[in-house]
Structures are given as C-alpha cells and as structure tokens.
C-alpha positions as CSV (number, residue, x, y, z in Angstrom):
1,M,0.1,0.3,0.0
2,P,1.5,3.1,-1.0
3,S,2.3,6.2,1.9
4,T,0.4,8.9,2.5
5,K,3.1,10.5,4.4
6,N,4.4,12.5,0.8
7,N,1.1,12.9,-0.2
8,A,0.0,15.0,3.0
9,A,3.3,17.1,2.3
10,Y,1.6,18.1,-1.2
11,G,-1.3,20.6,-0.2
12,E,-2.8,24.1,-0.9
13,A,1.0,25.9,1.2
14,S,3.1,23.7,-1.4
15,I,2.1,26.1,-4.3
16,R,4.3,28.9,-4.2
17,V,3.9,32.3,-5.8
18,L,6.9,34.4,-6.7
19,K,7.2,38.0,-6.0
20,G,8.8,40.6,-7.3
21,L,12.2,39.8,-8.0
22,E,12.2,36.3,-7.0
23,P,12.2,34.3,-10.4
24,V,15.7,36.0,-12.0
25,Q,17.0,35.0,-8.1
26,Q,15.7,31.4,-8.5
27,R,16.7,31.0,-12.1
28,P,19.5,33.6,-13.2
29,G,20.3,31.7,-16.2
30,M,16.6,32.1,-17.8
31,Y,17.4,36.1,-17.4
32,T,21.1,36.7,-18.3
33,R,24.9,35.0,-18.6
34,T,26.0,33.4,-15.5
35,E,29.5,33.1,-16.5
36,S,30.2,36.5,-14.7
37,P,28.4,39.3,-14.4
38,L,29.5,41.5,-17.6
39,H,25.7,41.1,-18.8
40,I,24.1,42.9,-15.9
41,V,26.8,45.6,-16.4
42,Q,26.1,45.7,-19.7
43,E,22.5,46.2,-18.8
44,V,23.3,49.5,-17.6
45,I,25.3,50.3,-20.5
46,D,22.3,49.7,-22.5
47,N,20.1,52.2,-21.2
48,A,22.7,54.9,-21.0
49,A,23.3,54.2,-25.1
50,D,19.6,54.5,-25.5
51,E,19.8,57.6,-23.8
52,A,22.7,58.7,-26.5
53,L,20.7,56.9,-29.5
54,A,17.6,59.1,-28.7
55,G,19.5,61.9,-28.9
56,H,19.8,63.0,-25.4
57,G,23.6,62.2,-24.1
58,K,26.9,62.6,-25.6
59,R,28.9,60.8,-23.1
60,I,29.2,57.2,-21.4
61,G,31.4,56.7,-18.8
62,V,32.7,53.3,-17.0
63,V,34.5,52.8,-13.7
64,L,35.9,49.4,-12.6
65,H,36.2,49.9,-8.6
66,D,38.7,48.5,-6.6
67,D,36.0,47.2,-4.2
68,G,34.4,44.9,-7.3
69,S,31.6,47.6,-8.1
70,V,30.9,48.8,-11.6
71,S,29.6,52.4,-11.7
72,V,28.2,53.6,-15.3
73,D,27.4,57.5,-15.9
74,D,25.5,59.0,-18.5
75,D,24.3,62.9,-19.3
76,G,20.8,61.6,-20.6
77,R,17.8,62.9,-19.1
78,G,18.3,60.9,-16.1
79,I,15.5,58.4,-15.3
80,P,12.3,60.2,-13.5
81,F,12.3,59.3,-9.7
82,G,8.1,61.7,-9.1
83,L,5.9,59.1,-8.3
84,H,3.8,56.7,-10.8
85,P,0.5,58.1,-11.8
86,D,-0.9,54.1,-11.7
87,E,1.1,53.0,-9.0
88,G,1.7,55.4,-6.8
89,V,5.5,54.6,-5.9
90,P,8.2,56.2,-7.1
91,V,8.8,55.8,-11.3
92,L,13.2,55.0,-10.1
93,E,11.7,52.4,-7.6
94,I,9.3,50.5,-10.4
95,V,12.2,50.5,-13.1
96,Y,14.4,48.9,-10.6
97,T,12.4,46.1,-8.9
98,R,9.8,45.1,-11.5
99,L,10.1,43.2,-14.0
100,H,8.0,44.0,-17.5
101,A,8.3,47.8,-16.5
102,G,10.2,50.9,-18.4
103,G,10.1,53.2,-21.0
104,K,11.0,51.6,-24.1
105,F,7.5,50.2,-24.2
106,D,6.3,53.4,-24.9
107,K,6.4,53.4,-28.9
108,G,4.1,55.9,-29.8
109,A,4.2,59.3,-31.1
110,G,6.6,61.0,-28.7
111,G,7.1,58.2,-26.6
112,A,10.3,58.1,-24.3
113,Y,12.1,55.9,-26.7
114,S,11.5,55.3,-30.6
115,F,14.3,53.2,-30.9
116,S,15.9,50.9,-27.8
117,G,17.0,47.3,-27.2
118,G,14.0,45.4,-27.4
119,L,10.6,45.1,-25.4
120,H,11.7,42.5,-22.9
121,G,11.2,44.9,-20.3
122,V,13.4,43.1,-17.8
123,G,16.6,44.3,-18.1
124,V,18.0,46.8,-15.2
125,S,15.7,44.8,-12.9
126,V,17.6,41.6,-13.5
127,T,21.1,43.5,-12.7
128,N,19.3,44.7,-9.0
129,A,18.3,41.1,-8.4
130,L,21.4,39.8,-8.8
131,A,23.3,42.2,-7.0
132,R,24.4,42.1,-3.6
133,R,24.0,46.6,-3.4
134,L,22.8,48.8,-5.9
135,E,23.2,52.6,-5.5
136,V,21.2,55.0,-8.0
137,T,21.8,59.1,-8.7
138,V,19.4,61.1,-10.9
139,W,20.1,64.4,-11.6
140,R,17.4,66.1,-13.4
141,E,14.8,68.9,-13.5
142,G,16.9,71.0,-10.9
143,Q,17.1,68.1,-8.6
144,S,18.8,65.0,-7.4
145,A,17.5,62.0,-6.3
146,A,19.1,59.5,-4.5
147,M,18.1,55.7,-4.2
148,A,19.3,52.5,-3.1
149,F,18.8,48.8,-3.0
150,A,19.7,45.4,-1.1
151,H,19.3,41.9,-2.9
152,G,16.5,43.6,-5.0
153,A,14.4,45.0,-2.4
154,V,14.9,48.8,-1.3
155,A,17.2,49.8,1.0
156,E,17.1,53.4,1.3
157,P,14.3,55.3,0.1
158,L,14.1,57.9,-2.2
159,V,15.8,60.8,-1.3
160,V,15.0,64.1,-3.4
161,R,16.9,67.5,-3.0
162,K,17.7,70.5,-4.9
163,A,20.9,70.5,-7.0
164,T,23.8,72.8,-5.9
165,S,25.2,75.1,-7.9
166,G,28.4,72.6,-9.1
167,E,26.2,69.6,-9.9
168,R,25.3,68.6,-13.2
169,R,21.9,69.4,-14.9
170,H,20.9,66.1,-16.1
171,G,21.8,62.4,-16.1
172,T,21.8,58.9,-14.0
173,R,24.9,57.2,-12.4
174,V,24.5,53.7,-11.2
175,R,27.0,51.5,-9.5
176,V,26.5,48.2,-8.4
177,W,27.8,45.1,-6.7
178,P,27.3,41.7,-8.3
179,E,26.5,39.2,-5.9
180,S,28.8,36.5,-6.1
181,K,26.5,33.3,-5.7
182,Y,24.7,34.0,-9.1
183,F,27.9,34.2,-11.0
184,D,30.7,31.2,-11.7
185,S,33.5,33.9,-11.8
186,M,33.1,37.7,-10.3
187,E,36.1,38.8,-13.0
188,L,34.5,40.9,-15.6
189,P,36.1,39.5,-19.3
190,R,38.4,42.7,-19.4
191,G,38.7,42.1,-23.4
192,D,34.9,41.7,-23.9
193,L,34.1,45.0,-22.2
194,V,36.6,46.9,-24.1
195,H,35.0,45.7,-27.1
196,L,31.6,46.4,-26.1
197,L,32.3,49.8,-24.8
198,R,34.3,50.9,-28.3
199,S,31.5,49.5,-30.4
200,K,29.3,51.2,-28.6
201,A,31.5,54.6,-29.7
202,V,32.0,53.2,-33.3
203,L,28.0,53.4,-33.3
204,M,27.2,56.5,-32.1
205,P,29.8,59.2,-34.1
206,G,30.5,61.7,-31.7
207,V,29.4,60.3,-28.4
208,T,32.5,59.6,-26.3
209,V,32.6,56.4,-24.1
210,E,35.1,56.1,-21.1
211,L,36.9,53.3,-18.9
212,V,38.1,53.8,-15.7
213,V,40.1,50.9,-13.9
214,E,41.2,52.4,-10.3
215,K,43.3,49.5,-9.9
216,T,45.8,50.2,-12.1
217,R,44.6,53.4,-13.2
218,D,44.5,52.7,-16.5
219,K,41.6,55.0,-18.6
220,H,40.5,53.9,-22.0
221,T,38.7,56.9,-23.7
222,W,37.0,56.1,-27.5
223,L,35.7,58.8,-29.8
224,Y,34.5,57.7,-33.3
225,A,33.6,61.0,-35.9
226,A,33.8,58.6,-38.9
227,G,31.9,55.6,-37.5
228,L,31.8,52.2,-39.0
229,R,34.9,52.3,-41.7
230,G,38.1,52.7,-39.5
231,Y,36.5,50.7,-37.2
232,V,36.6,47.5,-40.0
233,Q,39.7,48.9,-41.6
234,Q,41.4,48.5,-38.5
235,G,39.9,44.7,-37.5
236,L,40.9,43.2,-41.3
237,A,43.7,40.8,-41.4
238,G,44.2,40.9,-44.9
239,E,44.3,43.8,-47.9
240,P,40.4,44.0,-49.4
241,V,39.6,43.0,-52.8
242,I,37.8,46.2,-53.1
243,E,37.4,49.2,-51.9
244,L,35.0,48.8,-48.9
245,F,31.5,49.6,-49.9
246,E,29.6,51.2,-46.9
247,G,26.2,53.0,-46.6
248,E,23.3,54.4,-44.6
249,Q,19.6,54.8,-45.2
250,Y,16.2,54.7,-42.9
251,A,12.8,55.3,-43.5
252,G,11.4,58.8,-44.1
253,A,8.0,60.1,-42.4
254,N,6.6,59.3,-45.8
255,E,7.6,55.5,-46.0
256,T,5.4,53.6,-48.1
257,D,7.0,49.9,-47.6
258,N,5.5,49.0,-43.9
259,F,8.6,50.9,-42.2
260,A,8.4,53.3,-39.4
261,E,10.2,56.9,-39.4
262,G,13.5,56.4,-38.7
263,E,14.3,52.1,-39.5
264,G,16.8,51.6,-41.2
265,A,20.4,50.3,-41.1
266,A,24.3,51.3,-41.6
267,W,26.7,48.9,-42.9
268,C,30.2,48.7,-43.8
269,V,31.2,45.6,-45.9
270,A,35.1,44.4,-47.0
271,F,35.8,41.2,-49.2
272,T,39.0,39.7,-48.3
273,D,40.8,36.8,-50.3
274,E,42.6,34.9,-47.1
275,G,42.5,35.5,-43.8
276,P,39.7,35.7,-40.6
277,L,36.8,37.2,-41.4
278,L,35.4,40.2,-38.9
279,R,31.8,39.8,-38.5
280,E,29.4,42.1,-36.0
281,S,26.3,43.1,-36.0
282,Y,23.6,45.3,-33.8
283,V,20.0,46.6,-33.7
284,N,19.3,50.0,-31.7
285,L,23.2,49.4,-30.2
286,I,22.7,46.1,-29.1
287,P,25.2,43.4,-30.3
288,T,23.8,40.4,-31.5
289,V,26.8,37.7,-31.4
290,A,24.7,35.1,-33.0
291,G,23.2,37.2,-36.2
292,G,19.7,37.3,-37.0
293,T,17.3,38.2,-39.7
294,H,19.2,41.6,-40.0
295,E,22.4,39.8,-41.3
296,S,20.5,37.8,-43.4
297,G,19.0,40.7,-45.3
298,L,22.3,41.9,-45.6
299,K,23.5,38.6,-46.9
300,D,20.2,38.8,-49.5
301,G,20.7,42.6,-50.2
302,L,24.7,41.5,-51.2
303,F,23.9,38.4,-52.9
304,A,21.2,39.9,-55.4
305,A,23.3,43.0,-56.4
306,V,26.7,41.0,-57.3
307,K,24.7,38.0,-59.1
308,G,22.6,41.2,-61.1
309,F,26.2,42.4,-62.0
310,I,27.7,39.3,-62.6
311,E,24.5,38.6,-65.1
312,L,24.4,41.9,-66.7
313,H,27.9,41.7,-67.5
314,A,27.7,38.0,-68.3
315,L,30.6,37.1,-66.8
316,L,29.6,34.0,-65.1
317,P,31.5,30.7,-66.5
318,K,29.2,28.0,-67.9
319,G,28.2,25.3,-65.8
320,V,28.9,27.5,-62.3
321,K,25.8,28.4,-59.8
322,L,26.2,30.9,-57.8
323,M,24.6,31.2,-54.4
324,P,24.4,33.4,-51.8
325,E,27.3,32.0,-49.5
326,D,29.3,32.6,-52.1
327,V,29.2,36.1,-51.9
328,F,29.3,36.5,-47.9
329,S,31.4,33.8,-47.4
330,R,34.4,36.5,-47.7
331,A,33.0,39.1,-46.8
332,S,33.6,41.0,-43.3
333,F,30.8,43.7,-42.3
334,V,29.9,45.9,-39.3
335,L,26.0,46.0,-39.1
336,S,24.3,48.1,-37.1
337,A,20.3,47.9,-37.5
338,K,17.3,49.9,-35.8
339,V,14.3,48.7,-35.7
340,L,11.3,49.9,-34.0
341,D,10.1,47.1,-32.4
342,P,12.5,44.4,-31.9
343,Q,12.1,40.8,-31.2
344,F,14.6,39.0,-29.8
345,Q,15.6,34.9,-29.1
346,G,16.1,34.9,-25.6
347,Q,16.4,37.6,-22.7
348,I,20.1,38.1,-23.5
349,K,19.6,39.4,-27.0
350,E,21.6,37.4,-29.3
351,R,19.3,37.0,-32.1
352,L,17.3,39.3,-33.9
353,N,14.1,37.5,-35.1
354,S,12.2,40.2,-36.4
355,R,10.9,39.3,-39.8
356,D,10.6,42.5,-41.3
357,A,14.4,43.4,-40.6
358,L,15.3,40.9,-43.6
359,R,13.4,43.2,-46.3
360,L,14.4,46.2,-44.0
361,V,18.0,45.7,-44.9
362,A,18.0,44.2,-47.7
363,G,16.0,46.9,-49.4
364,Y,18.5,49.2,-48.8
365,V,21.8,47.5,-48.9
366,R,20.9,46.0,-52.6
367,P,20.0,49.2,-54.5
368,A,23.1,51.0,-53.4
369,L,25.8,47.6,-54.0
370,E,24.0,48.0,-57.5
371,L,24.4,51.8,-58.2
372,W,28.1,51.2,-56.4
373,L,29.1,48.4,-58.6
374,N,27.5,49.7,-61.7
375,Q,29.8,53.6,-61.1
376,H,33.0,51.0,-60.5
377,V,33.1,48.3,-63.0
378,E,36.1,47.3,-62.7
379,A,36.1,46.6,-58.7
380,G,33.1,45.1,-59.3
381,R,34.9,42.6,-62.0
382,K,37.2,41.8,-58.8
383,L,34.4,40.7,-56.9
384,A,32.6,38.8,-58.9
385,D,36.0,36.9,-59.9
386,L,36.1,36.1,-56.1
387,V,33.1,34.8,-55.8
388,I,32.7,33.0,-59.0
389,R,35.8,31.1,-57.5
390,Q,34.3,30.6,-54.3
391,A,31.4,29.0,-56.2
392,Q,33.7,26.9,-58.2
393,T,35.3,25.7,-55.1
394,R,32.2,24.9,-53.5
395,Q,31.2,22.8,-56.6
396,R,34.4,20.9,-56.7
397,A,33.6,20.0,-53.5
398,A,30.1,18.4,-53.6
399,Q,31.0,16.6,-56.8
400,K,32.9,15.0,-54.6
401,V,30.9,13.5,-52.6
402,E,28.7,13.0,-55.6
403,K,31.1,10.5,-57.0
404,K,31.2,8.2,-53.7
405,R,27.2,8.0,-53.9
406,G,27.8,5.6,-56.9
407,S,26.1,5.8,-60.2
408,G,22.6,3.7,-59.8
409,V,20.0,6.3,-59.7
410,A,16.4,5.3,-59.4
411,V,14.2,7.0,-61.7
412,L,12.4,10.0,-59.6
413,P,8.9,10.6,-59.0
414,G,7.1,12.6,-62.0
415,K,5.1,14.6,-59.6
416,L,8.4,15.1,-57.8
417,T,9.9,19.2,-58.7
418,D,13.5,19.0,-58.0
419,C,16.2,21.3,-56.7
420,E,19.1,22.5,-59.1
421,S,21.5,21.3,-56.2
422,R,23.2,18.5,-55.1
423,D,24.6,19.7,-52.0
424,L,23.4,18.4,-48.9
425,A,24.2,21.2,-46.8
426,Y,21.2,23.1,-48.5
427,N,19.2,21.4,-50.2
428,E,15.8,20.2,-48.7
429,V,12.5,18.3,-50.0
430,F,9.0,19.4,-48.7
431,L,6.3,17.1,-48.6
432,V,3.1,18.6,-49.5
433,E,-0.6,18.5,-48.9
434,G,-2.2,18.2,-52.4
435,D,-1.8,19.8,-56.3
436,S,-2.6,23.5,-55.2
437,A,-0.4,24.0,-51.9
438,G,1.7,22.1,-54.1
439,G,1.6,25.0,-57.5
440,S,2.1,27.4,-54.6
441,A,5.6,26.0,-53.2
442,K,6.7,25.2,-56.5
443,M,6.0,29.3,-57.3
444,G,7.3,30.5,-54.1
445,R,10.4,27.9,-53.6
446,N,14.2,29.1,-54.3
447,K,14.6,26.5,-57.0
448,E,18.6,26.4,-56.5
449,T,17.8,24.5,-52.9
450,Q,13.8,23.6,-52.4
451,A,12.5,21.0,-54.1
452,V,8.4,19.9,-53.4
453,L,6.9,16.6,-53.9
454,P,3.0,16.6,-53.7
455,L,1.3,14.2,-51.8
456,R,-2.1,13.1,-53.1
457,G,-4.7,13.0,-50.1
458,K,-4.0,11.8,-46.8
459,V,-0.7,9.1,-46.9
460,L,-1.6,5.6,-45.5
461,N,-1.3,4.5,-41.8
462,S,2.0,2.6,-42.1
463,W,2.4,1.4,-38.7
464,E,1.5,-2.0,-39.1
465,V,2.3,-2.7,-43.0
466,E,5.2,-4.9,-43.6
467,R,7.8,-3.3,-45.2
468,D,7.6,-5.8,-48.5
469,R,4.5,-4.4,-48.8
470,L,5.2,-0.3,-48.5
471,F,6.0,0.1,-52.4
472,A,2.3,-0.6,-53.5
473,N,1.5,2.6,-51.8
474,N,2.3,5.0,-54.8
475,E,2.4,8.0,-52.2
476,I,5.5,6.0,-50.2
477,H,6.9,4.8,-53.2
478,D,7.3,8.1,-53.9
479,I,9.2,9.5,-50.8
480,S,11.2,6.8,-50.2
481,V,12.9,7.4,-54.0
482,A,12.2,11.0,-54.0
483,V,14.7,11.0,-50.5
484,G,17.3,7.9,-51.7
485,V,16.6,6.0,-48.7
486,D,15.3,2.7,-48.8
487,P,13.0,1.8,-46.0
488,H,14.7,0.4,-42.9
489,G,14.2,-0.9,-39.2
490,P,15.9,1.1,-35.9
491,D,18.3,-2.5,-35.8
492,D,19.3,-1.6,-39.6
493,A,22.2,0.3,-41.2
494,P,20.5,1.5,-44.3
495,D,22.9,3.1,-47.4
496,F,22.5,6.9,-46.7
497,S,25.0,7.1,-50.3
498,G,21.9,7.9,-52.3
499,L,20.6,10.5,-49.8
500,R,19.6,13.3,-52.0
501,Y,18.1,16.3,-49.7
502,G,19.9,17.3,-46.0
503,K,16.1,18.5,-45.2
504,V,13.1,16.5,-45.3
505,C,10.4,19.2,-44.6
506,I,6.7,18.3,-43.6
507,L,4.4,20.9,-44.8
508,S,0.9,20.4,-44.1
509,D,-2.0,23.1,-43.2
510,A,-1.9,24.6,-40.4
511,D,-5.7,23.2,-39.4
512,V,-6.5,20.3,-37.6
513,D,-6.6,18.0,-41.5
514,G,-3.1,19.1,-41.8
515,A,-2.0,18.0,-38.6
516,H,-3.4,14.9,-39.6
517,I,-1.3,14.4,-42.5
518,Q,2.0,15.4,-40.4
519,V,0.7,12.3,-37.8
520,L,0.3,9.9,-40.9
521,L,4.0,11.3,-42.3
522,L,5.6,11.0,-38.7
523,T,4.3,7.3,-38.2
524,L,5.7,6.2,-41.9
525,F,9.4,7.7,-40.9
526,L,9.6,6.7,-37.3
527,R,8.3,3.0,-38.3
528,H,10.2,2.6,-41.6
529,F,12.6,5.2,-42.0
530,P,14.1,5.9,-38.3
531,K,17.5,6.6,-39.2
532,L,16.3,9.5,-41.4
533,I,14.8,11.0,-37.7
534,Q,18.3,10.0,-35.7
535,R,20.5,11.6,-38.7
536,G,18.3,14.7,-38.0
537,H,17.1,14.7,-41.5
538,V,13.4,15.2,-40.6
539,W,11.4,18.6,-40.1
540,I,8.1,20.0,-39.6
541,A,7.6,23.1,-41.1
542,R,5.0,25.3,-39.7
543,P,3.3,27.8,-41.7
544,P,0.3,30.4,-40.3
545,L,-2.8,30.1,-39.5
546,Y,-3.8,33.3,-39.6
547,R,-3.2,37.0,-41.3
548,I,-3.4,40.3,-39.5
549,D,-3.8,43.3,-41.2
550,A,-2.9,45.7,-39.1
551,P,-3.8,49.7,-38.9
552,A,-0.7,52.3,-38.3
553,R,0.0,52.5,-35.1
554,G,1.8,56.3,-33.9
555,K,4.8,55.7,-35.7
556,R,4.5,52.3,-36.9
557,P,3.1,52.3,-40.6
558,P,0.2,49.3,-41.7
559,A,1.5,46.0,-41.6
560,K,0.7,42.0,-42.0
561,I,0.9,40.5,-39.1
562,Y,1.1,36.4,-39.4
563,A,-0.2,34.0,-36.2
564,L,0.9,30.2,-35.9
565,D,-2.7,29.6,-33.7
566,D,-5.2,31.1,-31.5
567,G,-2.7,31.7,-28.8
568,E,-0.5,34.2,-31.4
569,L,-2.9,35.4,-32.3
570,A,-4.7,37.3,-29.2
571,A,-0.8,38.0,-28.0
572,A,-0.7,40.0,-31.2
573,L,-3.7,41.1,-31.0
574,D,-2.8,42.6,-27.3
575,K,0.3,43.7,-28.9
576,L,-2.0,46.0,-31.5
577,R,-4.2,47.1,-28.1
578,K,-0.7,48.1,-26.5
579,E,0.5,50.4,-29.4
580,G,-2.5,52.0,-29.6
581,A,-4.4,50.1,-32.3
582,R,-7.9,50.7,-32.2
583,E,-10.3,47.9,-31.1
584,G,-11.4,46.3,-34.2
585,S,-9.6,48.3,-36.9
586,W,-7.4,45.3,-37.8
587,S,-8.7,42.4,-40.1
588,I,-8.2,38.6,-39.6
589,G,-8.2,36.5,-42.3
590,R,-8.1,32.9,-41.6
591,F,-6.2,30.0,-44.0
592,K,-8.4,27.1,-45.0
593,G,-5.2,25.6,-46.4
594,L,-1.5,26.3,-48.4
595,G,-3.2,26.6,-51.2
596,E,-4.9,30.0,-50.3
597,M,-1.6,31.4,-49.5
598,N,0.6,33.1,-52.8
599,A,4.0,32.3,-53.4
600,E,5.3,35.7,-51.8
601,Q,3.1,34.8,-48.8
602,L,4.2,31.5,-48.6
603,W,8.0,32.5,-49.0
604,E,7.8,35.1,-46.5
605,T,6.1,32.8,-43.8
606,T,7.3,29.0,-44.7
607,L,10.2,28.0,-47.0
608,N,12.6,31.6,-46.1
609,P,14.9,29.8,-44.2
610,E,16.4,33.3,-42.7
611,T,12.2,34.1,-41.7
612,R,10.7,30.6,-41.2
613,R,9.7,28.2,-38.4
614,L,11.0,24.7,-38.6
615,L,11.2,22.2,-35.7
616,P,13.6,19.4,-36.0
617,V,12.0,15.9,-35.0
618,S,14.5,13.9,-33.1
619,F,14.2,10.9,-30.6
620,S,16.6,9.9,-28.0
621,A,17.9,6.3,-28.4
622,A,16.6,5.4,-24.6
623,G,13.3,7.1,-25.4
624,L,12.7,4.7,-29.0
625,A,10.7,2.2,-26.7
626,A,8.8,4.6,-25.1
627,T,7.8,6.4,-28.1
628,Q,7.1,3.0,-30.4
629,A,4.7,1.8,-27.3
630,L,3.1,5.2,-27.4
631,M,2.5,5.4,-31.6
632,T,1.3,1.9,-31.0
633,Q,-1.1,3.0,-29.0
634,L,-2.2,5.6,-31.5
635,M,-2.4,4.3,-34.2
636,G,-2.2,0.6,-33.8
637,K,-5.7,-1.4,-35.4
638,G,-6.2,-3.5,-32.6
639,E,-6.2,-0.3,-30.0
640,A,-9.3,0.7,-30.3
641,A,-10.1,0.2,-26.9
642,A,-6.8,1.7,-25.4
643,R,-7.5,4.8,-27.6
644,R,-11.3,5.0,-26.3
645,E,-9.8,4.9,-22.7
646,L,-7.3,7.9,-23.2
647,M,-10.0,9.7,-25.0
648,E,-11.9,9.3,-21.8
649,L,-9.1,10.7,-19.3
650,R,-7.4,13.4,-21.6
651,G,-10.2,14.5,-24.1
652,D,-11.0,17.4,-22.2
653,A,-7.8,18.9,-22.6
654,V,-8.3,18.7,-26.4
655,D,-8.9,22.2,-28.6
656,V,-11.5,21.1,-30.9
657,D,-11.3,23.0,-34.4
658,V,-14.8,23.5,-35.7
C-alpha cells in the first residue's frame, strides 16, 4: 500500500507564488549569462546608450572600482523619480524592482524611446535582482534624487534634494555590486567589456565612451567621428579585394513600404581573399552575436546586387551556379540596424528574430551596392572573380561527395519538382499536402535548393504495414525514391550514399486535417525510416493559420502580421492594443489551407530559411521503446479500446477545431 506521508505534504501551502524579483534570483540563467557579471553590467550600459541613441546624451563613463563594484554614468535626461500615476510609488523604484516595466514600452508618437534594445523590459531590474547592492543617483529638472537597493529590495528610500550650483543638470549614475553566488566568476572579462564599449562609440559617432580601472589607474577613451569605416579597417587581417562598401539609409516620414520613420541600417562591408573575418552586427546598439534576420538581409542584399552585376556583364562561366554563401563567405562587415520594435531570441538578445528586418536591410543594401558596382565596374569585376572562385570551390567539393554515391539512380517520381543543387548542406525537399499547395510552393520556393513533392490525399497509416508491402502505396514509394533512402528498421544499417536532401520537411496545413497528415508522415518515418530521423534529416514546417492586417499605430505604418495559432493571434492582438490600435480596426484572415497563400506569402512565412519556423524531429535511443509503445496505442489497428480510454481521460484537454 503506498505511503500517505508524501501525499500529505503536498497541499495548498505547497504552491508557492514567486513575487517581485524572486523569479530572477531563483533561475538567473533564464534572464542573463551567469559565467560573469558582464551581462548585468551591460544592461546598465545599454540604458545609457539608449539615451545617446535617442539624441539626449553625449557621454558614457564606466568605472571598475577597487571593491569589485562597477559604476555607469551618462549625461542623458535622467530616469524620472516622481510618483507613477497608476502605481503610486516612485518611478525610480518601479524601474529597478519590477520586471516588465520601463520607458521602452512607450513606442507611440512622442514616446520616451522610439528605438531601444528590445521589449523584454526586464533588463536593469535583473541587474538589481542579482546585485548585493545597487545605488542610483539621478539629476533632472534642477533636482538630485538618490536611492539604494540590496538584493533587489529597497534598502534606502528615495531622497530628493535641490541640485547645487556645481552639480550637473541632467544624467544618471548607477553603481552595482554583483552578488557572487549567482556567477561562476566575479572577474569581468576585460577584453569583452572593452570591445562592447568601443563598439558603442563606433556606432554612435560623436559620443564619448570612457573606461577607468581604479586598481591599475588605466583610462581608455573612445570617440569616433567617422564611424564604421575606420573600425572595419582596423579589424581586417587581409587586404580588401575592392574598396570598402559602406552606406546608411533610414525610412522617412512618408515611407510606403511598411517601415516606420527612422528604421533602417548603417553598414560597412569588406571582401578579402583570405584570413579571418570580422563580423559584428547590432540592433539599436545591442550586439547580436548570434546574428539574425538583419544579417540575413545584408546577405540577401549583397547576393542580389552581385549576382545582378555578374549576369549583366555575362561574367558567369558555363556550369557555375551562384549561391548567397559564395558572396557572403569572404565578407567582413559591421552592421548597425535600427528597428522600432525588435523581437529577440531570448532575454540576452543574442539573435534578432524580427521578420521585417530582413526586408528592411536587404531593401536598402541591394540598390546601394548595385549603384556602386555600376559606378566602379573594374572593382565589380574583381569582386565577381572572387565570388565565382568561391562558387567553383564549393561545387568541386560537392562533386567529390557525388562521386562516392555511386551511379545507380532510381527514376524520380514525375510529381517531384526537383532542386538544382546536390549539396546536402543546402538542399531540402518539402512533402506538401495536395496539388494546389504544391503549386504555391513550386512558385514560391528557391529553385536552387528547394524541391517540392506534392502528396495526393492522406498518406497510408503505415504503422502495421509490412516493409515489403510498403511500395504498393504510390505516395510512400515516391517519398522513398525522392529522398534516396530505402525503408529500414531501428537496428538496420541503411545505405545513405543515395540521400538526395539534407532536410526532408513535412509541410501541411495549419488546421486539424494538416495535423493528421503530419502525424501519418511522422508515423511512416518513425516506423520505416527511423535512421533518417536519428540523423536529423526530418523537419516539420510551421505555416501560419492567421493573417492580421494591422492599421497604422503611432510611428508604425500598416503591416501584415502572421500568427501560427490562436495563442499567437491573441498575443498579436494584445500587442496591437498596447501600441494604440483601436479595437476592431484590424482585419483577421484565416487560411483554410496552404493553397490559399500566394507564392510570396508562402516564401515569407514558411519557405525562407531566414524567417520561417522549422522544427526538427528527433528521439533519443533510450526513449525509442517508449515512443514506439505510444505510437502503437495511437496508430495500431487493435488499440481502439486503449484509444477510447485515453480520450476519456484526456479528452477535456483537447482544443477542437470546428
């Protein structure tokens, strides 16, 4: 008989609600990097940089004190310290003690920050949560205000006094003592900090950035009048093939291409024949070390311009096909994008996910480079020569792999619209539901790397089909031949030398019928192609279910917003309301199927590698038996009673799409 002792300990009092900054202190790794306190210091530096970015500051000073604390000083407007009209407590206290609070949410006309580093709103409150002590002093409107915190809570309440004649008129100074128990090391990586501060100065010409180290009395000052060009030249290891390509462009007030006033980018690109590359990108001065959609826009813009130049001057040798990586592989760059409402991957903002940023950057880079190349034809020919050599090297490497695969090739299914590339690192096949969706996918795809195989109706439930009877089904036969791998079991060693695609992507409608087809295809792969999953070749594409036509909001022009499901739809509408859109001023369209999307929409939302959502399918070797047991219950013909029991137990947890 089971013991009731443990059950008795689990009651109403066992459910604990984390308040204030407790979630950060319980799980700091969800909010910041914990190798060192650098990132929580960076949050304070970013706030100072936001003031300079908004045009209200000309100086940022950082001091590393002897006692291990760090102070950040700016000459911006100063954080407001009066009582918040809704909360009834000092705004300064709200900023440092509450998650999801700050001026960055105010994006409307006349907002505190038109451009800032993201909308997470947890930045500097995380700094406070993970600090032993934090002191903040503000000067504004002829007054000086001071407040101190300990372990995230108020230690010394707000004190406001009249500023003396010798004091500054405006600005903020924050001094923070990081708490050692939250970090692996308390030593700030000096090189990373110097790089961060220097890049702020580079990206904000005319702003002075200063670092003082009390222990060694070292002092560094950065002030770049010219901006990106000198920075790139300093960082290059080799001689550029052509003159540095730089530019800067931002949307005007009458922009008609769904971009807000002030959105745009500044860039400087150098192409070198050899040596290490310099690659740095920023969004609203936040370093995006993992890149993102703005870097993808730079890549697309460079590729389109260079490819157009090569085709215009008939420079491409016979049999050579260009790909974006041929242009980008030898490009060093610094890219600084300004995006009104940036969406990042994770709180530490390492990668930009904003879909419009790709179109924004590509739309400005491409015409600028096209113009430059046509004005400097000899330089364009040198660049074309470099790009063509990169393409030839890539194709030779792919041909070596091709020779190892052998000469026996099965006749490909007639419905397959194949891609031109044979490079497994790039090519992919989409298994698409129906001919109408297949037609949109064929028109919207990148024909160089993306193949499309339309499937008629729902695929056979193959969970209990014997392997030698599989090919009696035309759809399964076509999938196997197109992919280039024969059916096999979990303990077999199938021949992968004939594999034709690096990714096999299941692309079905976002509704219940689409989910059913997805399950049937996953059943096929798990049962009869398990090694294909195990090697990471099977993926699920996630097309949107809804399209929202949003009206203009403040600085935001009208836009098209896509949502995967009802949850994302509700979140998108809530965001529109917060941005000032009038209730009901938007229109919502529901895609009945992929065939309803035009080629451009399908490319933008589902096929473009830079903006789509693609989920990998995987299972662990240890969990294979449990997965197979569950699939037997769900897909086995003799399991009706078990399925009925499962539906009776869990049926209330299912969302029904009617």
